C-alpha positions, 0 to 999 in steps of 0.5 A, a space after each residue: 432823383 427821388 422825391 421821397 421823404 428824407 430817411 436815416 440809412 444804415 450808413 448814417 447810424 452812429 454806434 452809441 449815438 443818443 437821441 432824446 425826444 421832447 417831453 409830454 405830460 400824461 393826462 386823463 385825455 391820453 388815458 381815455 383815448 388809449 382805453 377807447 382804442 385798446 379796450 383797456 379797463 379803467 383802474 384807479 383813474 390816476 394810473 397810466 396803462 403800461 403800454 401808453 408811455 411806450 406808444 407815446 414815446 414812439 410818437 414823440 420820436 417823430 419830433 426829433 430833428 433826425 429823419 426816421 430810420 429806413 426800417 425794412 423790418 421790425 425784428 424784435 422788442 424786449 420791454 420792461 415796466 419798472 414803475 407805473 406812470 401816473 396822470 400828471 407825470 411828464 415823460 421823455 424818451 432817450 435812445 442809444 444805438 448799441 449794436 450796428 451789424 452790416 448785412 448785404 442789403 442793409 444792417 441790424 440796428 439795436 437801440 436801447 430805449 428808456 422812458 424817463 419821468 420828470 424826476 429823472 427816474 427811468 419808468 420803462 426800458 427796453 431794446 428794439 431790433 430793426 433791419 435798416 436799409 443801406 443807402 440806395 445807389 445814385 440813379 444814373 442819368 
């Protein structure tokens, strides 16, 4: 019997299934930590670096009740910044499974993701493509 953390396998993925993360308010501390790690230069002090909302939304994905996908490979990303976020904005992420294609050892899953601010406006959006494992066969006794 496996004692590993629960995973969400290819068979568990629901086409058009939607997940929403909790929200987070962007602060000067988030900006300072991001700039310290990434070496991004400061601009006006109120504008959030473009990649920070994407990074935070990925982290917020660990706070949804669904176990994480059993990802075998990260196959690609298309990402668009529609509007710059600012310190004080509150963001959340909504993802929807738009493609589920079976393969021998797993399957390809494509998620569309949007980062939405406190006004309900989409700040960033894109697609993630994953190779996801199929559920392992039960172990025999």
